[in-house]
C-alpha positions as CSV (number, residue, x, y, z in Angstrom):
1,M,20.9,-26.4,26.4
2,T,21.4,-26.5,30.6
3,E,23.3,-28.9,32.3
4,N,21.2,-31.7,33.9
5,S,23.5,-34.1,36.9
6,K,20.2,-35.8,37.0
7,N,18.8,-38.1,34.2
8,I,15.2,-37.3,35.0
9,A,13.9,-33.8,34.8
10,V,10.3,-33.3,36.4
11,V,8.9,-30.1,34.2
12,I,5.5,-28.2,35.1
13,L,4.2,-26.1,32.7
14,N,2.9,-22.8,34.4
15,W,0.5,-20.2,33.4
16,N,-1.2,-18.1,36.0
17,G,-1.0,-21.1,38.4
18,K,0.6,-19.8,41.9
19,K,-2.0,-21.6,43.8
20,W,-1.3,-24.8,42.3
21,L,2.3,-24.5,42.9
22,Q,1.8,-23.4,46.4
23,K,-0.6,-26.5,47.0
24,F,1.8,-29.5,45.4
25,L,5.2,-28.4,44.7
26,P,6.6,-29.0,48.2
27,N,5.2,-32.8,47.5
28,V,7.2,-32.7,44.2
29,I,10.5,-31.4,45.8
30,R,9.9,-33.7,49.0
31,F,9.4,-37.2,46.8
32,S,11.2,-36.9,43.7
33,H,15.1,-36.0,44.9
34,E,16.1,-38.8,42.0
35,A,15.0,-35.6,39.6
36,E,15.4,-32.2,38.7
37,I,12.5,-30.2,39.0
38,Y,11.5,-27.5,36.9
39,V,8.8,-24.7,36.0
40,I,8.6,-23.5,32.4
41,D,6.5,-20.5,33.2
42,N,4.1,-19.5,29.9
43,H,4.3,-16.0,30.1
44,S,2.1,-15.6,33.4
45,T,0.9,-12.2,34.4
46,D,0.5,-13.3,38.2
47,D,3.6,-13.4,40.6
48,S,4.4,-17.2,40.3
49,I,8.1,-16.2,39.0
50,D,8.9,-14.3,42.1
51,F,7.2,-16.7,44.7
52,L,8.9,-19.6,43.4
53,K,12.4,-17.2,43.8
54,Q,11.5,-16.9,47.1
55,N,10.1,-19.8,48.4
56,F,11.4,-22.6,46.0
57,P,15.5,-21.3,45.3
58,T,16.1,-25.3,44.1
59,V,13.5,-25.3,41.7
60,K,14.6,-24.0,38.3
61,T,12.8,-22.1,36.0
62,V,12.1,-21.6,32.0
63,I,10.6,-18.7,30.9
64,N,8.7,-18.0,27.5
65,D,8.1,-15.1,25.8
66,K,4.3,-15.7,25.1
67,N,1.8,-17.8,25.9
68,Y,2.3,-21.0,23.8
69,G,-0.6,-23.4,24.8
70,F,0.1,-26.9,26.5
71,A,1.6,-28.3,23.7
72,G,4.0,-25.0,22.5
73,G,4.7,-24.2,25.6
74,Y,6.4,-27.8,26.5
75,N,8.2,-27.6,23.2
76,E,9.7,-24.3,23.8
77,G,11.0,-24.3,27.3
78,L,12.0,-28.2,26.7
79,K,14.4,-27.1,24.7
80,K,16.7,-25.7,27.4
81,I,16.2,-28.6,29.4
82,N,18.8,-31.6,29.4
83,A,17.5,-35.1,30.7
84,E,17.6,-38.9,29.3
85,Y,13.5,-38.7,30.8
86,Y,11.6,-35.9,31.0
87,C,8.5,-36.0,33.2
88,L,6.1,-33.6,32.0
89,L,3.7,-32.8,35.1
90,N,0.5,-31.2,35.4
91,S,0.9,-28.1,38.4
92,D,-2.8,-29.7,40.2
93,V,-0.9,-33.3,40.6
94,E,-0.3,-34.5,43.9
95,V,2.7,-36.8,43.8
96,T,3.3,-39.6,46.3
97,E,6.3,-41.3,48.2
98,N,8.3,-43.4,45.3
99,W,6.6,-42.2,42.1
100,I,9.3,-41.9,40.1
101,E,11.3,-45.3,40.7
102,P,8.9,-47.6,39.2
103,V,8.8,-45.3,36.0
104,L,12.5,-45.5,35.5
105,D,12.8,-49.5,36.4
106,L,10.3,-50.3,33.4
107,F,11.9,-47.9,31.4
108,K,15.3,-50.1,31.6
109,T,13.3,-53.2,31.4
110,N,12.5,-52.6,28.2
111,T,14.1,-50.3,25.4
112,S,11.1,-49.8,23.3
113,I,9.4,-48.2,25.7
114,A,9.1,-44.8,24.5
115,A,6.5,-43.4,27.1
116,I,5.1,-44.4,30.5
117,Q,2.1,-43.5,32.7
118,P,1.8,-43.9,36.7
119,K,-1.7,-45.2,38.3
120,I,-4.1,-41.4,38.1
121,L,-6.8,-41.1,41.0
122,S,-8.9,-38.0,41.7
123,F,-7.3,-35.8,44.1
124,N,-11.1,-34.9,45.0
125,N,-12.5,-38.0,45.6
126,K,-9.1,-40.6,46.5
127,N,-10.9,-44.1,45.9
128,Y,-12.0,-43.4,42.6
129,F,-9.8,-42.9,39.2
130,E,-9.4,-39.7,37.5
131,F,-10.5,-38.6,34.3
132,A,-7.5,-37.7,32.6
133,G,-5.8,-41.1,32.3
134,A,-7.1,-43.3,34.9
135,A,-5.2,-46.3,34.4
136,G,-3.8,-46.0,30.9
137,G,-5.5,-44.9,27.6
138,L,-6.8,-46.6,25.0
139,I,-9.1,-45.9,21.8
140,D,-11.7,-47.2,20.3
141,N,-12.2,-48.1,16.0
142,L,-13.6,-44.9,15.7
143,G,-11.0,-42.2,17.5
144,Y,-12.6,-42.2,20.9
145,P,-10.4,-42.0,23.4
146,Y,-11.5,-43.8,26.9
147,C,-9.3,-45.1,29.5
148,R,-8.8,-48.7,32.0
149,G,-10.9,-47.2,34.6
150,R,-12.7,-44.7,32.7
151,V,-15.1,-44.7,29.7
152,F,-16.4,-40.7,29.0
153,D,-18.1,-39.8,31.9
154,D,-17.8,-43.0,34.3
155,V,-14.8,-43.5,36.3
156,E,-14.2,-46.8,38.2
157,E,-13.6,-47.1,41.9
158,D,-10.1,-48.5,42.8
159,K,-9.9,-51.3,43.9
160,G,-6.8,-52.5,43.5
161,Q,-7.8,-54.2,39.9
162,Y,-5.3,-52.1,37.7
163,N,-2.1,-52.4,39.7
164,D,-0.2,-54.0,37.0
165,E,2.0,-53.0,34.3
166,T,0.9,-53.3,30.6
167,E,1.0,-51.6,27.5
168,I,-1.5,-48.9,26.5
169,F,-2.2,-46.6,24.0
170,W,-1.3,-43.4,24.9
171,A,0.1,-42.5,28.4
172,S,-2.1,-39.1,30.0
173,G,-0.5,-35.7,29.4
174,C,-1.2,-34.7,33.0
175,C,1.6,-37.0,34.3
176,F,3.8,-38.1,31.2
177,F,7.0,-39.7,31.7
178,I,9.2,-39.9,28.0
179,R,12.4,-40.3,26.6
180,S,13.6,-37.4,25.8
181,K,15.5,-38.8,22.7
182,E,11.7,-40.3,21.4
183,F,10.1,-36.9,22.0
184,W,12.0,-35.1,19.9
185,D,12.4,-37.6,17.3
186,Q,8.9,-36.9,17.1
187,N,9.2,-33.4,16.9
188,G,8.0,-32.9,20.6
189,F,4.1,-32.1,20.5
190,D,1.7,-30.5,17.6
191,E,1.6,-27.1,18.5
192,R,-1.6,-26.5,16.4
193,F,-3.4,-28.5,18.8
194,F,-2.5,-25.6,21.5
195,A,-4.3,-28.1,24.4
196,H,-5.8,-31.4,24.7
197,Q,-5.0,-34.6,22.9
198,E,-1.6,-33.7,21.9
199,E,-0.2,-36.6,24.2
200,I,-2.6,-39.1,22.5
201,D,-1.1,-37.8,18.6
202,L,2.6,-38.0,20.3
203,C,1.9,-41.3,21.7
204,W,0.2,-42.1,18.0
205,R,3.3,-41.1,16.4
206,L,5.5,-43.4,18.6
207,I,3.6,-46.3,18.3
208,N,3.3,-46.0,14.3
209,S,7.2,-45.5,14.5
210,G,7.4,-48.9,16.4
211,K,7.6,-47.5,20.3
212,K,5.7,-48.9,22.9
213,I,3.7,-46.9,25.2
214,F,3.4,-48.6,29.1
215,Y,1.5,-48.1,32.2
216,T,2.5,-48.5,35.9
217,G,0.3,-49.5,38.8
218,K,3.4,-49.7,41.3
219,S,3.5,-45.6,40.8
220,Q,0.2,-43.0,41.9
221,V,-0.7,-39.8,41.8
222,Y,-3.6,-37.1,42.7
223,H,-5.1,-35.3,39.9
224,V,-7.6,-32.3,40.7
225,G,-8.2,-32.3,37.3
226,G,-10.3,-29.1,35.7
227,G,-7.4,-26.7,37.3
228,T,-6.3,-25.1,34.3
229,L,-9.2,-25.5,31.9
230,N,-12.5,-26.8,33.0
231,K,-14.3,-29.8,32.4
232,Q,-17.7,-28.0,30.9
233,S,-15.5,-25.6,29.2
234,A,-17.0,-25.2,25.5
235,Q,-13.8,-23.9,24.4
236,K,-12.2,-27.6,26.0
237,T,-15.0,-28.9,23.6
238,Y,-13.7,-27.1,20.7
239,L,-10.8,-28.3,21.3
240,N,-11.1,-31.4,22.0
241,I,-13.5,-32.1,18.4
242,R,-10.6,-30.5,16.1
243,N,-7.3,-31.9,17.7
244,N,-9.5,-35.7,17.6
245,L,-10.4,-35.3,14.0
246,S,-6.6,-33.8,12.9
247,M,-5.1,-36.7,15.2
248,M,-7.2,-39.1,13.3
249,L,-6.0,-37.5,9.9
250,K,-2.6,-37.5,10.6
251,N,-2.2,-41.0,12.0
252,L,-5.0,-43.3,10.5
253,P,-4.2,-45.8,7.5
254,F,-5.6,-44.5,4.3
255,P,-8.0,-47.7,4.0
256,Q,-9.5,-46.6,7.2
257,L,-9.3,-42.8,7.2
258,I,-12.0,-41.7,4.9
259,W,-15.0,-43.5,5.8
260,L,-13.9,-43.0,9.6
261,I,-13.7,-38.9,9.3
262,F,-17.4,-39.2,7.8
263,T,-18.5,-41.4,10.2
264,R,-17.2,-39.2,13.2
265,L,-18.6,-35.7,11.2
266,C,-21.9,-37.7,11.0
267,L,-21.7,-38.4,14.9
268,D,-19.9,-35.5,15.9
269,G,-23.3,-33.4,14.6
270,V,-25.7,-36.0,16.8
271,A,-23.1,-34.8,19.5
272,G,-23.4,-31.1,19.3
273,I,-27.2,-31.5,19.3
274,Y,-26.9,-33.4,22.7
275,F,-23.8,-31.0,23.5
276,G,-26.6,-28.2,22.7
277,L,-29.4,-29.5,24.6
278,K,-27.8,-31.0,27.9
279,Q,-24.9,-28.1,27.9
280,G,-26.3,-25.0,25.9
281,F,-25.6,-23.0,22.8
282,P,-21.7,-22.8,22.9
283,H,-21.1,-26.0,23.2
284,L,-23.6,-26.7,19.8
285,W,-21.1,-23.8,18.6
286,A,-17.6,-25.2,19.9
287,V,-18.6,-28.4,17.8
288,V,-19.5,-26.6,15.1
289,R,-16.3,-24.5,15.2
290,G,-14.1,-27.6,15.7
291,H,-15.0,-29.3,12.4
292,F,-14.4,-25.6,10.4
293,G,-11.0,-25.8,12.8
294,F,-10.5,-28.9,11.2
295,Y,-10.8,-27.8,7.9
296,A,-8.9,-24.9,8.0
297,Q,-5.5,-27.0,9.5
298,L,-6.5,-29.7,6.9
299,P,-3.4,-28.7,3.9
300,G,-0.9,-29.1,7.4
301,T,-2.5,-32.2,8.6
302,V,-2.1,-34.3,5.6
303,K,2.0,-32.9,5.5
304,L,2.6,-34.1,8.5
305,R,1.1,-37.6,8.0
306,Q,4.1,-40.5,8.5
307,K,5.0,-42.7,6.1
308,H,3.8,-45.8,8.2
309,Q,0.3,-46.2,10.0
310,I,-0.6,-49.2,11.8
311,S,-3.7,-50.7,10.7
312,K,-4.5,-52.1,14.6
313,Y,-4.7,-48.9,16.6
314,Y,-7.4,-49.6,18.7
315,Q,-8.9,-52.5,21.4
316,T,-12.7,-52.0,21.4
317,K,-15.1,-51.2,18.1
318,W,-17.9,-49.0,18.8
319,L,-17.5,-47.7,22.3
320,I,-20.1,-45.1,21.8
321,F,-22.6,-47.2,20.8
322,K,-22.0,-49.9,23.6
323,H,-21.8,-47.0,26.2
324,F,-24.8,-44.8,25.2
325,L,-27.3,-47.1,23.9
326,G,-25.8,-50.8,25.6
327,G,-25.0,-49.3,29.0
328,K,-21.6,-50.2,29.2
329,K,-19.6,-48.2,31.6
């Protein structure tokens, strides 16, 4: 590993993202004096690396030999970065003044806290929370992720209602602070996920091992969202379906596992028809592919189950019915 005189590394994973680096990296440098700043390049085919060397010589670069995806890209690149804390930051995030200090303060108050996320607002509509993380991630009893400030596609206006510091279930991968020891104790992200929900899986594993995930509203960032994979992408639908099922198989206790997986398979069938009617056949097919992808990974997923799984992992029950049938926003 390389030496780092500072105890936190802000690490941006880049793949052909020169325009995002050009737009948002200056603010990261300006407001991150506590940190060493790294860009892990995931085998870009644009001139990102030359651009960095010419315009941001203080930013350190780690170059991956191929595109490992989000999960594998971070795993591979972080092997070469030595720091007590990592901040995994999407390239399409605008940071703000004093965004790091509250997070470090919170880490220091409780050694059982493994990961933290800040308040994540929309870059394009700055009075509203952003889809990917909002004010901290939660999960319902069927394994559907949602956030304080965002339920499915409905987001809340930020009126200061989440200016607190509180325990959550998962921290958003778009701005994900974690102790490096905890990251490597869990062997990092599950690289089979490639992208999407790998941070939820990692947080679930951390919680199963007795650690805590926190949110702080004292730190604030703005996320473009969809900067690396369009929100309406059929590939994103596929990855979310496959990875969510694999995540549940890895982390749920057996008494709840069988009925929950069966229930989700049925609900995913209904969702596939809905996606097909609303967004077209590619999204219906993405749901089908997601299931076959889950089955293909089944043997490897079973091997990754931990010895201990907590039984109370959810904060609410039957969110999908409460939202779509009961109108809960």
